[in-house]
C-alpha positions as CSV (number, residue, x, y, z in Angstrom):
1,M,0.0,0.0,0.0
2,D,1.5,3.4,-1.0
3,I,1.9,6.4,1.3
4,L,0.7,10.0,0.6
5,R,2.5,12.6,2.5
6,F,0.7,15.9,2.7
7,I,0.8,19.2,4.6
8,T,-2.0,21.4,5.8
9,A,-1.5,25.1,5.9
10,G,-3.5,28.3,6.4
11,S,-4.0,31.3,8.6
12,V,-4.6,30.9,12.3
13,D,-8.1,29.6,13.1
14,D,-8.8,28.5,9.5
15,G,-9.6,25.1,10.8
16,K,-6.4,23.0,10.0
17,S,-6.4,21.0,13.2
18,T,-10.2,20.5,13.0
19,L,-9.8,19.2,9.4
20,I,-7.2,16.7,10.4
21,G,-9.2,15.7,13.4
22,R,-12.2,15.1,11.2
23,L,-10.1,13.0,8.8
24,L,-8.9,10.9,11.7
25,Y,-12.3,10.6,13.3
26,D,-14.3,9.8,10.2
27,S,-11.6,7.2,9.0
28,K,-11.8,5.6,12.5
29,S,-8.1,6.2,13.1
30,I,-8.5,7.3,16.7
31,M,-7.7,5.1,19.6
32,I,-10.6,4.6,22.1
33,D,-8.6,6.0,25.0
34,Q,-7.8,9.1,22.9
35,L,-11.4,9.6,22.0
36,E,-12.5,9.2,25.7
37,A,-9.9,11.8,26.8
38,I,-11.1,14.3,24.2
39,E,-14.7,13.7,25.1
40,K,-13.9,14.4,28.8
41,Q,-12.2,17.7,27.8
42,T,-15.1,18.9,25.7
43,K,-18.0,17.5,27.8
44,N,-19.1,21.0,28.8
45,R,-19.6,22.3,25.2
46,D,-23.1,23.7,24.6
47,D,-23.5,21.8,21.3
48,G,-22.4,18.4,22.8
49,E,-19.9,17.9,20.0
50,I,-16.3,16.9,20.7
51,D,-13.5,19.3,19.7
52,L,-11.6,17.4,17.0
53,A,-8.8,20.0,16.9
54,L,-7.5,18.6,20.2
55,L,-6.3,15.5,18.3
56,T,-3.4,17.6,16.9
57,D,-3.1,20.4,19.5
58,G,-1.7,17.9,22.1
59,L,0.1,20.4,24.4
60,R,-1.9,22.2,27.0
61,A,0.2,25.3,26.7
62,E,-0.5,25.5,23.0
63,R,-4.3,25.0,23.5
64,E,-4.4,27.8,26.1
65,Q,-2.8,30.2,23.6
66,G,-5.2,29.0,20.9
67,I,-2.4,28.3,18.4
68,T,-0.3,25.3,17.2
69,I,3.3,26.3,17.5
70,D,5.1,23.3,15.9
71,V,4.5,20.8,13.1
72,A,2.2,18.1,14.3
73,Y,2.5,14.8,12.4
74,K,-0.4,12.4,12.3
75,Y,-0.9,9.1,10.6
76,F,-4.0,7.4,9.4
77,S,-5.0,4.9,6.7
78,T,-8.0,3.8,4.6
79,P,-8.3,0.5,2.7
80,K,-6.9,2.3,-0.4
81,R,-3.9,4.3,1.0
82,K,-1.8,5.3,4.0
83,F,-1.3,8.9,4.9
84,I,1.2,11.1,6.8
85,I,-0.1,14.5,7.6
86,A,2.0,17.5,8.7
87,D,-0.1,20.3,10.4
88,A,1.9,23.5,9.8
89,P,1.5,26.5,12.1
90,G,-0.4,29.5,10.9
91,H,1.7,32.3,12.4
92,I,4.3,34.2,10.3
93,Q,7.0,33.6,12.9
94,Y,6.8,29.8,12.3
95,T,7.6,29.9,8.5
96,R,10.5,27.5,9.2
97,N,8.0,24.9,10.5
98,M,6.1,24.9,7.2
99,V,9.4,24.5,5.3
100,T,10.2,21.5,7.5
101,G,6.8,19.9,6.9
102,A,6.5,20.7,3.2
103,S,10.0,19.6,2.2
104,N,9.0,16.0,1.5
105,S,5.3,16.4,1.0
106,D,3.6,15.1,-2.2
107,L,0.7,17.5,-1.8
108,A,-0.3,20.7,0.1
109,I,-3.8,21.4,1.4
110,I,-4.2,25.2,1.8
111,L,-7.2,26.1,3.9
112,I,-9.0,29.4,3.3
113,D,-11.7,30.7,5.6
114,A,-14.7,31.4,3.5
115,R,-15.5,34.5,5.5
116,H,-12.1,36.1,4.9
117,G,-11.0,34.8,1.5
118,V,-7.4,35.0,0.3
119,V,-5.3,36.7,2.9
120,E,-1.7,37.5,3.4
121,Q,-0.9,34.1,5.1
122,T,-2.6,32.3,2.2
123,R,-0.2,34.0,-0.2
124,R,2.8,33.3,2.1
125,H,2.1,29.6,2.3
126,S,1.4,29.4,-1.4
127,I,4.8,31.0,-2.0
128,I,6.5,28.5,0.2
129,A,4.7,25.6,-1.6
130,S,6.0,27.1,-4.9
131,L,9.6,27.5,-3.6
132,L,9.5,23.9,-2.4
133,N,8.1,22.6,-5.7
134,I,5.3,20.7,-4.1
135,P,3.7,18.8,-7.0
136,R,0.0,19.3,-6.1
137,V,-2.1,21.8,-4.2
138,I,-5.6,21.4,-2.9
139,V,-7.4,24.7,-2.0
140,A,-10.0,23.8,0.6
141,V,-12.5,26.7,1.2
142,N,-13.5,25.9,4.8
143,K,-16.3,27.2,7.1
144,M,-18.7,27.3,4.2
145,D,-21.5,26.7,6.8
146,L,-20.8,30.3,8.1
147,V,-21.5,31.8,4.7
148,D,-24.7,29.7,4.1
149,F,-22.8,27.5,1.6
150,S,-22.8,30.3,-0.9
151,Q,-21.6,29.4,-4.4
152,D,-20.9,33.0,-5.1
153,V,-18.6,33.3,-2.1
154,Y,-16.8,30.1,-3.2
155,N,-16.4,31.2,-6.8
156,N,-15.0,34.6,-5.8
157,I,-12.4,32.9,-3.7
158,L,-11.5,30.7,-6.6
159,I,-11.0,33.7,-8.9
160,D,-8.8,35.4,-6.3
161,Y,-6.6,32.3,-5.7
162,A,-6.3,31.4,-9.4
163,A,-4.5,34.8,-9.8
164,V,-2.1,33.8,-7.0
165,A,-1.5,30.3,-8.5
166,Q,-0.8,31.8,-11.9
167,T,1.7,34.3,-10.5
168,L,3.6,31.6,-8.6
169,G,3.4,29.0,-11.4
170,L,1.5,26.5,-9.2
171,K,0.2,23.6,-11.2
172,N,-2.2,20.8,-10.5
173,V,-4.4,23.0,-8.3
174,T,-7.7,21.5,-7.1
175,Y,-10.5,23.5,-5.4
176,I,-13.1,22.1,-3.0
177,P,-15.7,23.6,-0.6
178,I,-15.9,22.1,2.9
179,S,-17.0,22.5,6.5
180,A,-14.5,20.6,8.6
181,L,-16.4,21.2,11.8
182,N,-19.5,19.5,10.5
183,G,-17.8,17.0,8.1
184,D,-19.4,18.5,4.9
185,N,-17.5,17.2,1.9
186,I,-14.7,15.6,3.9
187,V,-15.4,11.9,3.6
188,E,-18.9,11.9,1.9
189,P,-20.4,14.3,-0.6
190,S,-22.5,17.0,1.2
191,T,-26.1,17.8,0.4
192,H,-25.3,21.4,1.1
193,F,-23.2,21.6,-2.0
194,S,-25.7,20.7,-4.7
195,W,-23.8,23.1,-7.0
196,Y,-20.4,21.3,-6.5
197,D,-19.9,18.3,-8.8
198,G,-16.4,17.3,-7.6
199,K,-15.3,14.6,-5.2
200,P,-15.1,14.8,-1.4
201,L,-11.7,15.5,0.1
202,L,-10.8,12.0,1.3
203,Q,-11.6,10.5,-2.1
204,I,-9.3,13.1,-3.8
205,L,-6.5,12.2,-1.3
206,E,-7.1,8.5,-2.0
207,E,-7.0,8.8,-5.7
208,V,-4.4,11.4,-6.4
209,P,-1.5,9.8,-8.3
210,I,1.9,9.9,-6.5
211,Y,4.1,7.5,-8.4
212,N,4.0,9.9,-11.4
213,D,6.0,12.2,-9.2
214,I,8.9,9.8,-8.9
215,N,11.6,10.6,-11.4
216,L,12.6,7.4,-13.2
217,T,14.8,9.1,-15.7
218,D,17.7,10.5,-13.7
219,A,19.3,7.6,-11.8
220,R,20.7,8.6,-8.4
221,F,21.9,6.1,-5.8
222,P,23.5,7.6,-2.7
223,V,25.7,5.0,-1.0
224,Q,24.7,4.5,2.6
225,Y,26.9,1.6,3.5
226,V,29.7,-0.6,2.0
227,I,29.0,-4.3,2.8
228,R,32.2,-6.4,3.3
229,P,31.4,-9.5,5.4
230,Q,35.0,-10.9,4.8
231,T,33.9,-14.4,5.9
232,E,35.0,-17.7,4.5
233,A,31.7,-18.1,2.6
234,L,31.7,-14.5,1.4
235,H,35.3,-13.7,1.1
236,D,35.1,-11.6,-2.1
237,Y,31.6,-10.1,-1.4
238,R,31.5,-6.3,-1.8
239,G,28.1,-4.6,-2.1
240,Y,27.0,-1.0,-2.0
241,A,23.8,-0.5,-0.1
242,G,21.4,2.4,-0.2
243,K,18.1,3.7,-1.4
244,I,17.5,4.5,-5.1
245,V,16.1,8.1,-4.8
246,S,15.4,8.3,-8.5
247,G,15.8,6.5,-11.8
248,I,16.3,2.8,-12.8
249,Y,19.4,0.6,-12.5
250,R,19.9,-2.5,-14.6
251,K,22.5,-5.2,-14.6
252,G,25.2,-4.3,-17.2
253,D,24.6,-0.5,-16.9
254,A,27.6,1.7,-17.3
255,I,27.9,3.8,-14.1
256,T,30.0,6.6,-12.7
257,I,30.9,7.2,-9.1
258,Q,30.4,10.8,-8.1
259,P,32.2,13.1,-7.3
260,S,35.4,11.1,-8.2
261,G,34.3,10.4,-11.8
262,I,35.5,6.8,-11.6
263,S,33.6,4.5,-14.1
264,S,32.5,0.9,-13.8
265,T,29.6,-1.5,-14.7
266,I,26.8,-3.0,-12.6
267,A,27.6,-6.7,-12.2
268,A,24.6,-7.6,-10.0
269,I,21.7,-6.0,-8.1
270,E,20.0,-7.3,-4.9
271,V,16.6,-6.2,-3.6
272,G,15.5,-7.8,-0.3
273,G,18.4,-10.2,-0.4
274,V,17.3,-11.6,-3.9
275,E,19.3,-10.9,-7.1
276,V,17.2,-9.1,-9.7
277,A,17.7,-7.8,-13.2
278,E,16.7,-4.2,-12.3
279,A,15.8,-2.0,-9.4
280,F,14.1,1.4,-9.4
281,A,13.1,4.3,-7.1
282,P,12.1,4.3,-4.3
283,Q,13.5,0.8,-3.7
284,S,16.4,0.0,-1.3
285,A,19.0,-2.1,-3.0
286,V,22.6,-3.4,-3.0
287,L,24.7,-2.8,-6.1
288,H,27.7,-4.9,-7.1
289,L,30.3,-3.5,-9.6
290,T,32.5,-5.4,-12.0
291,D,35.6,-3.4,-10.8
292,D,37.2,-3.1,-7.4
293,V,36.9,0.6,-7.2
294,D,37.0,3.1,-4.3
295,V,33.4,3.7,-3.2
296,S,32.5,5.1,0.3
297,R,29.4,6.2,2.2
298,G,28.3,9.6,0.7
299,D,29.3,8.8,-2.8
300,L,26.6,8.9,-5.5
301,I,26.3,6.2,-8.2
302,T,24.8,7.5,-11.4
303,L,24.4,6.2,-14.9
304,T,27.4,7.4,-17.0
305,D,25.2,9.0,-19.7
306,N,23.1,10.9,-17.1
307,A,25.4,12.7,-14.7
308,P,24.5,15.4,-12.1
309,Q,26.3,18.6,-11.7
310,V,29.4,18.5,-9.5
311,S,30.8,21.5,-7.7
312,N,32.2,22.8,-4.4
313,E,30.3,26.1,-4.7
314,L,26.5,26.0,-4.5
315,E,23.9,28.6,-5.2
316,V,21.0,28.0,-2.8
317,L,17.7,29.3,-1.5
318,L,18.2,29.0,2.3
319,C,15.5,29.0,5.0
320,W,17.2,29.9,8.3
321,M,15.9,27.8,11.2
322,D,18.1,28.8,14.2
323,N,17.6,31.5,16.8
324,K,21.2,32.4,16.5
325,P,21.6,34.7,13.4
326,L,23.5,33.5,10.3
327,Q,26.5,35.7,9.4
328,V,28.6,35.5,6.2
329,G,31.7,33.4,6.9
330,S,30.0,31.1,9.4
331,K,31.1,27.5,9.1
332,Y,28.8,24.5,9.1
333,Q,28.4,21.0,7.9
334,L,26.3,20.5,4.8
335,Q,24.4,17.2,4.2
336,I,22.8,16.1,1.0
337,N,21.4,12.6,1.2
338,S,24.2,10.5,2.7
339,R,27.1,12.9,1.9
340,L,28.3,15.2,4.7
341,V,31.0,17.8,4.1
342,R,32.2,20.9,5.9
343,A,31.0,24.2,4.4
344,V,31.1,27.9,4.8
345,V,28.5,30.5,3.8
346,K,30.5,32.6,1.4
347,E,27.9,35.3,0.4
348,V,24.3,36.3,1.0
349,Q,23.0,37.8,-2.3
350,Y,19.5,38.9,-1.3
351,K,16.5,38.2,1.0
352,V,13.3,36.8,-0.4
353,N,10.1,38.6,0.7
354,V,7.8,35.7,1.5
355,N,4.8,37.9,1.0
356,S,5.6,39.0,-2.5
357,L,8.5,37.0,-3.8
358,L,10.4,40.2,-4.4
359,Q,14.1,40.4,-3.7
360,E,15.2,42.7,-0.9
361,A,18.7,43.8,0.1
362,A,20.9,41.2,1.8
363,P,20.7,41.6,5.6
364,E,23.8,41.9,7.7
365,K,22.5,39.1,9.9
366,V,20.0,36.4,8.7
367,Q,17.4,36.0,11.3
368,L,15.1,33.0,12.2
369,N,12.6,32.2,9.4
370,D,14.4,34.4,6.8
371,I,14.6,33.0,3.3
372,I,17.7,34.1,1.4
373,K,19.7,33.5,-1.8
374,A,23.2,32.5,-0.7
375,T,26.5,31.0,-2.0
376,I,27.9,28.1,0.0
377,K,31.5,26.9,-0.4
378,T,32.1,23.2,0.5
379,A,35.4,21.6,1.5
380,A,34.8,18.8,-1.0
381,P,32.8,18.6,-4.3
382,I,29.1,17.9,-4.1
383,P,27.2,16.0,-6.8
384,Y,23.7,17.6,-7.1
385,D,20.7,18.5,-9.2
386,S,18.7,21.6,-9.0
387,Y,15.9,21.4,-6.5
388,Q,13.3,22.4,-9.1
389,H,14.4,19.6,-11.4
390,L,15.0,16.8,-8.8
391,R,14.0,17.5,-5.2
392,V,15.5,14.3,-3.9
393,N,19.0,15.3,-5.0
394,G,18.6,19.1,-4.8
395,G,17.7,19.5,-1.1
396,A,20.3,19.9,1.6
397,I,20.6,20.9,5.3
398,L,23.1,23.0,7.2
399,I,24.2,21.5,10.6
400,D,25.9,23.4,13.4
401,E,29.3,21.8,14.0
402,T,29.1,22.3,17.7
403,S,25.6,21.5,18.7
404,H,24.8,19.3,15.7
405,V,21.4,21.1,15.4
406,T,19.9,21.6,11.9
407,V,20.1,25.3,11.4
408,G,19.2,25.7,7.7
409,A,17.2,24.1,4.9
410,C,18.7,24.5,1.4
411,M,17.2,24.3,-2.0
412,I,20.0,24.1,-4.5
413,Q,19.5,26.3,-7.6
């Protein structure tokens, strides 16, 4: 059964947590003890309904403030598919949290309050979805019950958001009217939307294709581990283990080890301990080569006729995620897949205004949640693809050398 990873985003009180709670509740993915605990906490409500938002707002301090201050991950499944949901905060000061949640999402659900329409935070989250190259966007116009399920209100929001999507180059945008609180159009079609002829939200999530998003053209195999048992039975065994992040590998393929540029040929491929003729993304595999070449953890095995770029100077869009400001000349470790090298931030070219996508002057110090265009110099060459072309080999992180905390998320240009 495949897995769909998606993120929900929107302004504060747009109903993100309630929507996730509704999906969990209606798909019967809530433990009995969880349900009993939530029922106790909401037993004094006038309407007698349980507060589904509490399923994601798990910390008392967060609930007292009325906001979700971190990315809350939830898991549920239906007979058709498994799901991993990231609930991103709505406040501007938590931009980094949406970047974290969206970095490996297949889809983004952007909620819009039907009473307020497209607002600044809607544009901000849409810009981040665009920067992170999320393949699909669902625009869920929520709280339609508070505008009497008006088709005119819904259509006006669609017109406004379509202009945003066109400006940002967002593709595969789907629109749906919902009421998360009442469950309208979440799992089953709602009688309140006689004018809507589309599918309910859960059906869209179950049927949206995700394997089309896997790149099977550009073969990239980051080496995680070199297997050398050196036993009597396996004296000459040498295998290179890892996950194929994109592309297809076949026995007999001519390959190149990056960044060294050494060439060889695939002698055998193992998947699950069984030798196979070919393996493809996103399978984990062990590759055997015809030549006894120098391959280590962090190297990238690619097909010889389809090589990535290799450089020790990278142009990146960088989202800063640390309370301590970034300054030019600061040294870090940069990790892309299994490759880890020392790096220095050589230059900050400009800051991206996340409300307009306009370029602003480079700040002296890059603050928490800032998104900047920067040049990073690495101590050793990095094989990479542009993030827009191949997310799985174009995303990297910066790590503080002392604390080992992830301080930046990079999208290589």
